[in-house]
C-alpha positions in Angstrom: -0.3 29.1 8.7 -2.8 26.1 8.2 -3.0 23.8 11.1 -2.5 20.2 10.6 -6.1 19.0 11.0 -7.1 21.7 8.3 -4.4 20.6 6.1 -5.1 16.9 6.2 -8.7 18.0 5.3 -7.5 20.2 2.5 -5.4 17.2 1.0 -8.6 15.2 0.9 -7.6 12.7 3.5 -10.5 12.9 6.1 -13.5 10.8 5.6 -15.5 10.8 9.0 -14.5 11.3 12.7 -16.4 10.9 16.1 -15.8 14.1 17.4 -14.2 16.5 15.2 -13.8 19.5 17.8 -12.0 17.1 20.6 -9.9 15.5 17.5 -8.8 19.1 16.1 -7.7 20.3 19.9 -5.6 17.0 20.2 -4.2 17.0 16.7 -3.3 20.8 16.2 -1.6 20.9 19.7 0.2 17.7 19.4 -1.4 15.8 22.3 -2.4 13.0 19.8 -1.0 9.4 20.5 -2.5 7.7 17.4 -2.0 4.3 15.9 -2.5 2.8 12.5 -2.5 -1.0 12.0 -0.4 -3.1 9.3 -1.3 -6.8 9.0 1.7 -8.9 7.9 0.2 -10.5 4.8 3.4 -10.2 3.0 7.1 -9.9 3.2 6.8 -6.2 1.9 4.5 -2.9 2.2 3.1 -2.0 -0.9 2.2 1.1 -2.8 -1.3 0.9 -1.2 0.4 1.7 1.8 1.4 5.3 1.2 -1.4 7.1 2.5 -1.0 5.5 6.1 2.7 6.0 5.9 2.7 9.7 4.9 -0.1 10.5 7.2 1.9 9.3 10.0 4.7 11.3 9.1 2.6 14.5 8.7 1.1 13.8 12.3 4.6 13.3 13.6 5.9 16.5 12.0 3.3 18.2 14.0 4.2 17.1 17.0 1.9 14.0 17.6 3.2 10.6 18.5 2.7 7.7 16.0 2.0 4.1 17.0 2.8 1.6 14.2 1.1 -1.4 15.2 2.4 -4.4 13.6 -0.5 -7.1 13.3 1.4 -10.2 14.1 -2.0 -11.6 16.0 -4.3 -10.1 14.0 -2.9 -11.6 11.0 -3.6 -15.1 12.6 -7.0 -14.3 12.1 -7.2 -12.3 8.8 -9.3 -9.1 8.0 -12.6 -9.9 6.0 -12.8 -6.2 5.1 -13.2 -5.8 1.2 -12.9 -9.6 0.9 -15.0 -12.0 -1.2 -12.9 -15.1 0.3 -11.0 -16.1 3.2 -7.5 -14.9 3.5 -4.6 -17.4 3.1 -3.6 -18.7 6.7 0.1 -18.0 7.3 2.5 -19.6 9.8 3.8 -17.8 13.0 7.0 -18.0 11.5 5.9 -16.4 8.1 4.3 -13.6 10.0 7.2 -13.0 12.1 9.4 -12.7 9.2 7.0 -10.4 7.4 6.8 -8.0 10.6 10.4 -7.5 10.3 10.4 -6.7 6.7 7.4 -3.9 7.6 9.6 -2.5 10.6 12.8 -1.9 8.3 10.7 -0.1 5.4 8.8 2.0 7.9 12.0 3.5 9.6 12.5 5.4 6.1 9.3 7.1 6.9 8.7 7.5 10.7 11.5 8.7 13.3 11.4 6.0 15.9 13.9 7.8 18.2 13.3 7.8 21.9 9.8 9.3 22.8 9.0 10.1 19.1 7.2 7.0 18.0 6.7 3.5 18.7 6.4 0.3 17.0 4.4 -2.6 18.5 3.3 -6.0 17.5 -0.2 -6.9 18.6 0.9 -10.7 19.3 2.6 -9.4 22.4 -0.8 -9.3 23.9 -3.2 -11.3 21.6 -1.6 -14.5 21.7 -1.5 -14.6 25.4 -5.3 -14.1 25.9 -7.3 -16.6 27.8 -10.3 -17.0 25.5 -12.9 -17.2 28.3 -11.7 -14.4 30.2 -11.6 -12.3 27.3 -14.9 -12.9 26.3 -16.0 -12.0 30.0 -14.2 -9.0 29.9 -15.4 -7.3 26.7 -17.9 -9.7 25.1 -20.8 -8.1 26.6 -19.8 -4.8 24.8 -20.5 -6.2 21.4 -23.9 -6.6 19.6 -24.1 -9.6 17.3 -26.8 -7.7 15.4 -24.6 -4.8 15.0 -21.5 -6.9 14.0 -23.6 -8.4 11.2 -24.8 -5.3 9.9 -21.0 -3.9 9.6 -19.8 -2.9 6.3 -16.6 -5.0 7.0 -18.6 -8.1 6.7 -20.9 -7.5 4.1 -18.9 -8.9 1.2 -18.4 -11.9 2.9 -22.1 -12.9 4.0 -23.0 -13.9 0.7 -20.4 -16.9 0.5 -20.2 -17.4 4.1 -18.4 -15.7 7.0 -16.4 -17.9 9.2 -16.4 -17.8 12.8 -12.7 -17.3 12.9 -13.0 -14.0 10.9 -15.9 -12.9 12.8 -13.7 -12.4 15.7 -11.5 -9.8 13.8 -13.7 -7.0 14.8 -13.2 -7.6 18.6 -9.3 -8.3 18.1 -9.1 -4.8 16.5 -11.2 -3.2 18.9 -9.4 -5.1 21.7 -6.0 -3.5 20.3 -7.3 0.0 20.7 -8.8 -0.7 24.3 -5.2 -2.3 25.3 -3.0 0.6 24.0 -5.1 3.2 25.4 -4.3 1.9 28.8 -1.1 0.8 28.4 0.5 3.5 26.1 -1.9 6.4 26.4 -2.9 5.9 22.8 -6.2 8.2 22.4 -6.8 8.2 18.6 -6.8 5.7 15.7 -6.6 6.2 12.0 -7.8 3.8 9.3 -9.4 3.3 6.2 -12.9 3.8 5.2 -13.7 0.1 5.3 -12.1 -0.1 8.7 -15.0 2.3 10.3 -17.1 -0.4 12.0 -14.1 -2.1 13.6 -12.6 1.2 14.6 -16.0 2.1 16.2 -15.9 -1.0 18.2 -12.8 0.0 19.8 -13.8 3.6 20.7 -17.1 2.1 22.1 -15.2 -0.5 24.1 -12.9 2.1 25.8 -15.9 4.4 26.8 -18.2 1.6 27.9 -15.3 0.0 30.0 -13.6 3.1 31.1 -16.1 5.6 31.2 -17.9 7.9 29.0 -15.4 10.8 29.3 -12.4 8.6 28.1 -10.8 10.2 25.3 -10.8 7.5 22.5 -11.2 9.6 18.9 -11.6 7.8 15.6 -10.7 9.2 12.4 -11.0 7.4 8.8 -9.2 8.1 5.8 -11.4 9.2 2.9 -9.9 7.2 0.2 -8.8 3.6 1.5 -10.3 2.1 -1.5 -8.2 4.1 -3.6 -5.3 3.4 -1.6 -5.8 -0.3 -2.0 -6.1 0.1 -5.9 -2.9 2.0 -5.7 -1.2 -1.0 -4.4 -1.5 -2.8 -7.7 -1.1 -2.7 -11.4 -1.8 -5.1 -14.1 -2.6 -7.7 -11.4 0.7 -7.4 -9.9 1.3 -5.6 -6.6 3.8 -2.5 -6.4 6.0 -3.4 -3.5 8.3 -0.9 -1.7 11.0 -3.4 -1.6 13.3 -2.9 -4.6 14.1 -6.6 -5.0 10.3 -7.1 -5.6 9.6 -3.9 -7.6 12.8 -2.3 -9.1 13.1 1.8 -8.3 12.5 2.2 -12.3 9.3 0.2 -12.4 8.2 1.7 -9.1 8.8 5.2 -10.6 7.2 4.3 -13.9 3.9 3.1 -11.9 3.4 6.6 -10.6 4.5 8.1 -13.8 1.7 6.2 -15.7 -1.4 7.2 -13.4 -4.3 8.4 -15.0 -4.7 12.1 -15.8 -7.9 12.2 -13.6 -5.8 11.1 -10.7 -2.3 12.7 -10.8 -3.2 15.7 -8.8 -5.2 13.9 -6.3 -2.2 11.8 -5.7 0.2 14.7 -5.4 -2.2 16.2 -3.0 -2.5 13.4 -0.7 0.9 11.6 -1.0 3.3 14.3 -1.3 4.8 16.9 0.8 4.6 19.7 -1.7 3.0 22.8 -0.2 -0.5 23.0 -0.9 -0.3 26.3 -2.6 2.2 25.0 -5.2 -0.3 21.8 -5.9 -3.2 24.4 -6.2 -1.4 26.3 -9.1 -1.3 22.8 -10.7 -5.1 22.3 -10.8 -4.9 24.8 -13.6 -2.7 22.3 -15.6 -3.8 20.5 -18.6 -2.7 18.4 -21.7 1.0 18.1 -21.7 1.5 19.8 -18.4 -0.1 16.6 -16.6 2.7 14.8 -18.0 5.0 17.1 -15.8 2.8 16.8 -13.1 3.1 12.9 -13.4 6.8 13.2 -13.3 6.8 15.3 -10.2 4.5 12.6 -8.6 6.8 9.9 -9.7 10.3 11.4 -8.6 8.7 12.6 -5.1 7.5 9.3 -4.1 10.5 7.4 -5.5 12.9 9.8 -3.6 10.7 9.2 -0.6 11.2 5.3 -0.7 14.4 4.6 -2.6 16.2 7.9 -2.2 17.3 11.0 -4.2 19.9 9.0 -6.3 17.7 6.1 -7.4 14.7 8.8 -8.2 17.1 10.5 -10.4 18.3 7.4 -12.4 14.8 6.4 -12.7 13.6 9.6 -14.0 16.5 9.9 -16.3 16.2 6.4 -17.5 12.3 7.0 -18.4 12.7 10.0 -20.2 15.8 8.5 -22.4 13.3 5.6 -23.1 10.5 7.7 -24.1 12.6 10.5 -26.1 14.9 8.1 -28.1 14.0 4.6 -27.4 17.3 4.3 -25.6 17.7 0.9 -23.6 20.5 1.9 -21.5 18.6 2.8 -18.4 15.7 0.2 -18.9 15.0 -2.5 -16.4 16.8 -5.7 -17.4 15.7 -9.4 -17.3 18.6 -11.7 -17.3 17.5 -15.2 -18.5 19.3 -18.5 -17.6 20.1 -21.3 -20.1 17.3 -23.4 -18.2 14.8 -20.5 -19.2 15.5 -21.7 -22.8 14.0 -24.8 -24.6 16.6 -26.2 -27.1 18.2 -22.7 -27.4 14.9 -20.7 -27.9 12.0 -19.4 -25.9 8.4 -18.4 -27.2 7.0 -15.0 -26.8 4.5 -15.6 -24.4 6.9 -17.0 -21.9 9.3 -14.5 -22.4 6.4 -11.9 -21.3 5.9 -13.8 -18.2 9.6 -14.4 -17.5 10.2 -10.6 -17.6 7.1 -9.8 -15.6 5.3 -7.8 -18.3 2.2 -10.0 -17.6 1.1 -12.2 -14.9 0.2 -15.4 -16.6 0.4 -17.0 -20.2 -3.3 -16.4 -20.9 -2.9 -12.4 -20.3 0.5 -12.6 -22.5 -1.3 -14.5 -25.2 -4.0 -11.9 -25.0 -1.8 -8.9 -25.2 0.1 -10.4 -28.1 -3.2 -11.1 -30.2 -4.5 -7.6 -29.7 -1.4 -6.1 -31.1 0.1 -4.9 -27.8 3.5 -6.3 -27.9 6.6 -5.3 -29.8 10.2 -6.6 -30.1 12.9 -4.0 -30.7 10.0 -1.9 -32.1 8.5 -4.4 -34.5 4.6 -5.5 -33.3 4.3 -9.0 -33.1 0.9 -10.4 -33.1 1.5 -14.4 -33.3 1.6 -15.6 -30.0 3.6 -18.7 -31.4 6.4 -16.5 -32.0 10.0 -17.6 -30.8 13.2 -16.0 -30.1 16.5 -17.7 -30.1 19.4 -17.7 -28.0 21.4 -15.9 -30.6 18.9 -12.9 -30.8 19.1 -12.8 -26.9 22.9 -12.5 -26.5 24.7 -9.4 -26.2 22.5 -6.3 -25.7 19.5 -8.5 -26.0 16.2 -7.1 -27.2 13.7 -4.7 -25.9 10.5 -6.1 -24.9 7.4 -3.8 -24.9 3.9 -4.4 -23.8 1.4 -1.5 -24.4 2.9 2.0 -24.5 4.7 2.5 -21.3 6.1 -1.0 -20.0 9.5 -2.0 -21.2 12.0 -4.6 -20.4 15.5 -5.3 -21.8 15.9 -9.2 -22.2 19.0 -10.9 -22.6 20.8 -14.3 -21.8 23.5 -14.2 -19.2 
């Protein structure tokens, strides 16, 4: 039977490691206490977090102990990795609220029973640090020259990297150093854009606590892929059903590209590798079946079997007959109307089929919008209240994005 480390490699999850032999020993024998960090920049996790969440679950099932590290402290600084501009500064209250939302969602994936996993918040130690004392404790372990060469800072150097963000690597490294001593955390996982930050933590432990200290680092192969997974048409795909409905969540995964579907199934689902390897031979219409499998498996993981079945049945009904019974609904109020009517572009924005009016106007002019099956190319097209009463209308953007729109 394949051991867990080899399975992670076979699923395409591992990019690089600091000491593969030691890591395999720890992971395969359930000796790893590992952490993955989640900065609280929103009040919901996104589809882009899937890779980390499912990896934590796989590792836990193999007997290892996950630490879900909520970044209550590091979010106060803002991770510059992969950014061309500075992140929005959040208040402590906003960060605390977001952290609570993350906790509730993570509990669907990770068993936080006694001794099985931990959920920590780095605000508990970072916010109490004395700046001068911390610099004296760890500052000498970091080379400014090496930090400036780090991949995580490269995109920011052209526009200017603030001193605030420059400290992020030290904060993240300190997290690993602190948890290593306090909780026996001997391993960290993170995306490929975090490699420099993670090496900083490993090096800090070894320099402060001795070269023989077990501090291992693993990066995921496809962090950039994971971040792209989290967004579609300019909008985030949230795990919170109030922000992205189970139907829309299902549709997002149902609509992945042919080239990505098997990669996503391999990385994100818990289907046996033997079954997935058989799918490698699939082509043509069989790839649509693979997309349904992917969408169902992930929707069930996040929203439960019942919601996954409803989403699948609804999607099949829509595509086979245009039936709007199971379609997601956008309900308008009287105040959404202007003298008893609403223009098509406003309707596209209200129904969240586009993010901006400019995007909506382009979609209409390019022939990508229809109302009850009729293509509309006039962006000034107006719908009356009467047309939206009762069952309303079916508004479609592109081939696969639908909403039933009606007035309450």
